[in-house]
C-alpha positions as semicolon CSV with decimal commas, in nm:
position;residue;x (nm);y (nm);z (nm)
1;M;0,121;3,421;2,072
2;E;-0,152;3,312;1,846
3;I;-0,146;2,919;1,791
4;G;-0,345;2,722;1,539
5;V;-0,470;2,387;1,526
6;P;-0,560;2,274;1,174
7;K;-0,780;1,951;1,135
8;E;-0,562;1,632;1,047
9;I;-0,633;1,556;0,669
10;K;-0,447;1,205;0,637
11;D;-0,662;0,895;0,570
12;L;-0,855;0,847;0,858
13;E;-0,655;1,052;1,120
14;F;-0,844;1,131;1,402
15;R;-0,602;1,265;1,616
16;V;-0,578;1,640;1,704
17;G;-0,251;1,866;1,828
18;L;-0,421;1,983;2,142
19;T;-0,702;1,872;2,338
20;P;-0,951;2,135;2,490
21;Q;-0,733;2,102;2,843
22;G;-0,443;2,208;2,643
23;V;-0,588;2,503;2,492
24;R;-0,698;2,626;2,845
25;A;-0,340;2,599;2,937
26;L;-0,216;2,840;2,670
27;V;-0,509;3,089;2,707
28;D;-0,465;3,078;3,085
29;R;-0,100;3,194;2,982
30;G;-0,247;3,478;2,791
31;H;-0,215;3,334;2,423
32;S;-0,510;3,283;2,184
33;V;-0,584;2,956;2,005
34;R;-0,756;2,907;1,651
35;V;-0,904;2,571;1,608
36;E;-1,042;2,445;1,267
37;T;-1,414;2,339;1,327
38;Q;-1,442;1,950;1,384
39;A;-1,051;1,915;1,425
40;G;-1,105;1,736;1,751
41;A;-1,427;1,548;1,662
42;G;-1,282;1,216;1,608
43;A;-1,071;1,200;1,939
44;G;-1,418;1,272;2,114
45;F;-1,362;1,682;2,132
46;G;-1,618;1,894;2,035
47;D;-1,581;2,253;1,876
48;E;-1,812;2,344;2,212
49;D;-1,540;2,195;2,407
50;Y;-1,291;2,414;2,258
51;R;-1,471;2,704;2,299
52;S;-1,569;2,641;2,674
53;A;-1,169;2,621;2,687
54;G;-1,132;2,962;2,534
55;A;-1,020;2,885;2,175
56;R;-1,145;3,057;1,842
57;I;-1,322;2,811;1,615
58;V;-1,256;2,900;1,235
59;P;-1,410;2,745;0,927
60;E;-1,152;2,676;0,712
61;A;-0,783;2,520;0,741
62;D;-0,628;2,821;0,601
63;L;-0,732;3,020;0,888
64;A;-0,558;2,783;1,157
65;W;-0,247;2,798;0,962
66;D;-0,235;3,150;0,943
67;C;-0,092;3,173;1,316
68;D;0,230;3,217;1,493
69;L;0,276;2,865;1,560
70;V;0,067;2,577;1,423
71;V;0,080;2,266;1,652
72;K;-0,038;1,933;1,434
73;V;0,033;1,561;1,490
74;K;0,116;1,410;1,125
75;E;0,349;1,580;0,877
76;P;0,192;1,828;0,631
77;L;0,040;1,650;0,293
78;P;0,078;1,817;-0,070
79;G;-0,264;1,978;0,007
80;E;-0,118;2,182;0,268
81;Y;0,197;2,270;0,123
82;G;0,045;2,602;0,006
83;F;-0,008;2,677;0,421
84;L;0,377;2,635;0,520
85;K;0,441;3,019;0,407
86;T;0,145;3,128;0,619
87;T;0,298;3,040;0,977
88;P;0,665;3,100;1,091
89;L;0,684;2,799;1,297
90;L;0,524;2,440;1,268
91;F;0,535;2,184;1,569
92;T;0,451;1,830;1,450
93;Y;0,576;1,469;1,364
94;L;0,793;1,542;1,024
95;H;0,993;1,200;0,977
96;L;1,143;1,363;0,696
97;A;1,390;1,113;0,627
98;A;1,128;0,929;0,403
99;E;0,984;1,245;0,261
100;R;1,213;1,435;0,001
101;G;0,893;1,617;-0,163
102;L;0,795;1,753;0,208
103;T;1,152;1,855;0,323
104;E;1,166;2,066;-0,043
105;A;0,839;2,245;0,042
106;L;0,943;2,326;0,382
107;L;1,311;2,452;0,258
108;R;1,067;2,648;-0,036
109;S;0,843;2,815;0,263
110;G;1,118;2,961;0,457
111;I;0,900;2,824;0,802
112;S;1,113;2,701;1,102
113;A;0,989;2,348;1,158
114;I;1,033;2,135;1,479
115;A;0,991;1,771;1,465
116;Y;0,846;1,557;1,772
117;E;1,050;1,259;1,694
118;T;1,404;1,447;1,687
119;V;1,356;1,612;2,048
120;E;1,591;1,448;2,235
121;T;1,693;1,464;2,586
122;P;2,069;1,473;2,703
123;D;2,012;1,101;2,811
124;R;1,902;1,033;2,456
125;R;1,526;0,977;2,532
126;L;1,307;1,054;2,264
127;P;0,991;1,195;2,482
128;L;0,751;1,310;2,228
129;L;0,805;0,970;2,016
130;A;0,800;0,777;2,323
131;P;0,404;0,794;2,419
132;M;0,315;0,699;2,033
133;S;0,593;0,461;2,001
134;A;0,414;0,254;2,303
135;I;0,083;0,253;2,136
136;A;0,195;0,180;1,830
137;G;0,378;-0,111;1,995
138;R;0,108;-0,263;2,140
139;L;-0,117;-0,195;1,825
140;S;0,113;-0,400;1,646
141;V;0,007;-0,686;1,785
142;Q;-0,344;-0,639;1,840
143;F;-0,345;-0,594;1,436
144;G;-0,090;-0,890;1,379
145;A;-0,340;-1,131;1,577
146;R;-0,641;-0,967;1,379
147;Y;-0,487;-1,045;1,046
148;L;-0,365;-1,359;1,123
149;E;-0,718;-1,450;1,128
150;K;-0,831;-1,662;0,811
151;Q;-1,100;-1,422;0,705
152;Q;-0,845;-1,177;0,687
153;G;-0,600;-1,353;0,476
154;G;-0,367;-1,480;0,730
155;R;-0,274;-1,845;0,819
156;G;-0,565;-1,851;1,076
157;V;-0,324;-1,915;1,367
158;L;-0,438;-1,793;1,709
159;L;-0,121;-1,613;1,901
160;G;-0,170;-1,765;2,250
161;G;-0,273;-2,156;2,088
162;V;-0,447;-2,342;2,339
163;P;-0,375;-2,681;2,551
164;G;-0,238;-2,920;2,309
165;V;-0,167;-2,662;2,025
166;A;0,139;-2,459;1,989
167;P;0,115;-2,075;2,009
168;G;0,207;-1,827;1,729
169;R;0,559;-1,714;1,715
170;V;0,614;-1,345;1,724
171;T;0,966;-1,213;1,584
172;I;1,006;-0,834;1,683
173;L;1,326;-0,656;1,493
174;G;1,453;-0,382;1,783
175;G;1,412;-0,402;2,151
176;G;1,344;0,005;2,195
177;V;0,985;0,136;2,299
178;V;0,803;-0,004;2,040
179;G;0,939;-0,379;2,057
180;T;0,920;-0,378;2,413
181;E;0,533;-0,277;2,390
182;A;0,477;-0,490;2,136
183;A;0,659;-0,807;2,341
184;K;0,419;-0,713;2,632
185;M;0,123;-0,773;2,430
186;A;0,250;-1,066;2,274
187;V;0,387;-1,212;2,611
188;G;0,011;-1,142;2,720
189;L;-0,170;-1,321;2,469
190;G;0,080;-1,626;2,524
191;A;0,248;-1,631;2,231
192;K;0,623;-1,768;2,208
193;V;0,818;-1,439;2,145
194;R;1,150;-1,346;2,007
195;I;1,309;-1,026;2,031
196;L;1,657;-0,897;1,847
197;D;1,848;-0,588;1,881
198;V;2,194;-0,466;1,843
199;N;2,259;-0,322;2,181
200;V;2,372;-0,607;2,431
201;D;2,286;-0,352;2,725
202;R;1,947;-0,335;2,606
203;L;1,908;-0,683;2,586
204;N;2,024;-0,727;2,937
205;D;1,757;-0,466;3,034
206;L;1,476;-0,673;2,846
207;E;1,601;-0,987;3,021
208;T;1,542;-0,811;3,352
209;L;1,177;-0,727;3,236
210;F;1,054;-1,036;3,062
211;G;1,305;-1,318;3,226
212;S;1,261;-1,620;3,030
213;R;0,933;-1,547;2,888
214;V;1,099;-1,391;2,561
215;E;1,387;-1,538;2,411
216;L;1,668;-1,231;2,328
217;L;1,869;-1,287;2,063
218;Y;2,151;-1,038;1,936
219;S;2,050;-0,883;1,578
220;S;2,266;-1,035;1,287
221;S;2,188;-1,108;0,934
222;A;2,249;-1,463;1,034
223;A;2,028;-1,464;1,337
224;I;1,731;-1,283;1,159
225;A;1,767;-1,561;0,848
226;A;1,756;-1,828;1,111
227;V;1,421;-1,708;1,287
228;V;1,211;-1,524;0,989
229;P;1,142;-1,802;0,810
230;E;0,960;-2,001;1,102
231;T;0,781;-1,662;1,222
232;D;0,386;-1,634;1,217
233;L;0,382;-1,243;1,305
234;L;0,706;-1,030;1,234
235;I;0,716;-0,662;1,372
236;G;0,950;-0,431;1,252
237;A;1,078;-0,187;1,550
238;V;1,373;-0,053;1,428
239;L;1,467;0,344;1,490
240;V;1,782;0,533;1,389
241;T;1,683;0,876;1,535
242;G;1,636;1,110;1,181
243;R;1,730;0,868;0,954
244;R;1,557;0,614;0,703
245;A;1,533;0,294;0,897
246;P;1,785;-0,014;0,760
247;I;1,619;-0,267;0,569
248;L;1,680;-0,589;0,806
249;V;1,441;-0,845;0,605
250;G;1,493;-0,877;0,201
251;R;1,267;-1,002;-0,039
252;S;1,402;-1,353;-0,047
253;L;1,358;-1,395;0,318
254;V;1,017;-1,285;0,319
255;E;0,939;-1,547;0,036
256;Q;1,022;-1,821;0,328
257;M;0,786;-1,738;0,538
258;P;0,497;-1,949;0,597
259;T;0,215;-1,852;0,371
260;G;-0,074;-1,621;0,526
261;A;0,226;-1,490;0,795
262;V;0,201;-1,125;0,867
263;I;0,413;-0,862;0,860
264;V;0,398;-0,513;1,070
265;D;0,628;-0,214;1,006
266;V;0,608;0,006;1,245
267;A;0,926;0,146;1,101
268;V;0,757;0,248;0,787
269;D;0,730;0,615;0,830
270;Q;1,116;0,611;0,892
271;G;1,130;0,418;0,533
272;G;1,049;0,045;0,695
273;C;1,268;-0,230;0,797
274;I;1,118;-0,502;0,540
275;E;1,216;-0,461;0,185
276;T;0,868;-0,581;0,075
277;L;0,670;-0,361;0,268
278;H;0,556;-0,010;0,151
279;P;0,287;0,266;0,323
280;T;-0,057;0,166;0,358
281;S;-0,335;0,353;0,513
282;H;-0,608;0,275;0,765
283;S;-0,860;0,248;0,471
284;Q;-0,685;-0,007;0,294
285;P;-0,433;-0,113;0,582
286;T;-0,247;-0,473;0,427
287;Y;-0,191;-0,623;0,089
288;T;-0,026;-0,975;0,025
289;E;0,311;-0,986;-0,114
290;C;0,497;-1,337;-0,146
291;G;0,213;-1,508;0,041
292;V;0,267;-1,301;0,331
293;V;0,019;-1,027;0,463
294;H;0,168;-0,677;0,481
295;Y;0,046;-0,409;0,746
296;G;0,200;-0,105;0,678
297;V;-0,015;0,211;0,826
298;P;0,235;0,490;0,901
299;N;0,002;0,645;1,173
300;M;-0,124;0,345;1,368
301;P;-0,194;0,519;1,650
302;G;-0,448;0,712;1,466
303;A;-0,679;0,421;1,530
304;V;-0,732;0,512;1,872
305;P;-0,721;0,878;1,853
306;R;-0,875;0,958;2,214
307;T;-0,621;0,773;2,381
308;S;-0,327;0,865;2,157
309;T;-0,420;1,237;2,154
310;Q;-0,438;1,254;2,541
311;A;-0,101;1,025;2,570
312;L;0,058;1,275;2,330
313;E;-0,043;1,635;2,479
314;N;0,107;1,472;2,809
315;S;0,427;1,505;2,641
316;T;0,406;1,771;2,397
317;L;0,228;2,059;2,612
318;P;0,510;2,164;2,792
319;Y;0,746;2,228;2,496
320;V;0,421;2,382;2,330
321;L;0,377;2,624;2,638
322;S;0,754;2,682;2,626
323;L;0,737;2,762;2,236
324;A;0,413;3,016;2,293
325;D;0,600;3,202;2,562
326;H;0,932;3,240;2,397
327;G;0,917;3,171;2,034
328;L;1,233;3,019;1,872
329;A;1,430;3,165;2,181
330;A;1,273;2,829;2,358
331;L;1,524;2,647;2,195
332;D;1,826;2,826;2,350
333;R;1,644;2,763;2,701
334;D;1,595;2,402;2,634
335;P;1,855;2,185;2,436
336;A;1,624;1,904;2,412
337;L;1,374;2,107;2,204
338;A;1,665;2,256;2,035
339;K;1,730;1,908;1,881
340;G;1,405;1,896;1,774
341;L;1,460;2,166;1,499
342;N;1,499;2,002;1,158
343;I;1,433;2,315;0,929
344;K;1,487;2,666;0,957
345;D;1,513;2,957;0,688
346;G;1,546;2,769;0,407
347;R;1,813;2,529;0,544
348;I;1,819;2,181;0,687
349;E;1,938;2,174;1,071
350;H;1,912;1,857;1,189
351;P;2,223;1,642;1,134
352;A;2,048;1,307;1,052
353;V;1,829;1,491;0,808
354;Q;2,130;1,646;0,632
355;A;2,295;1,346;0,586
356;V;1,995;1,198;0,412
357;F;1,951;1,490;0,172
358;P;2,296;1,606;0,098
359;D;2,207;1,783;-0,226
360;L;1,923;1,990;-0,044
């Protein structure tokens, strides 16, 4: 099979679908790989690294897309929709619940599109979402701490405080991978941390992990309304697989937050769970509304592309190898991979995406 790796075109997105090591694994199994020139440069992988691994470097994106299987990181943007008809199989993050235009373009193209974020194991783990969720969770606190600085528009709070001065207050909505990793970072900085989640079993697991270092609350509208107004850094970490994230914090509640507080919504790529937050970009990451700094970059792990690319490939490569060896028949061999199928033959295949777009 011929596998294509185009260069990502999302704003300041420097991750790449395969590293030279991943290319070598495919070539060693008899496959050929086309990599668009400079596709890996932002992550520290040069064209010569890919050539040495056995890839063919191609000068234009259309040559990387004109393959049996295209492996990417981020969802195709409108400038790439014309390429969709040139490849039968796409493997990447899609987040279709928040992307009607992309969903329609995929349906028109006739492509089969497998989404990293809906590959799901029998025990309900999301193995291809987890590594980027872990990185985004950690970055949410790193960026949140930065934008709390007065020079960045924040209220001038040091999350860890100092002796004699109270630490910053961090509220995390959701106790999954993102929320857990965010809490690890916030606790490590010395902040006062709360996690809210609707899953009591998960709260019990978090108590085992954090003990008394984190306040754990059952998530309800009343509980959220009680803690958000006294929060310095609010992190949205809500996930409903394949669906839009529910709005948990409305505008009226954001208006009650301290002036210069910061919101980082990691759920923004699934629509976001904060009413006042909309997607931003790495080049323009924040805006201020209701006196609160909002950070809504949907591809946060792109800020650390070398780490992110390697972490992602550690999880995706076995699936890439299976698709290269068997094509769509790989889905019959692996129920987890089958759950990743979102679009095929002009039809929406994933039930959660069907529920979002019943008219398509």
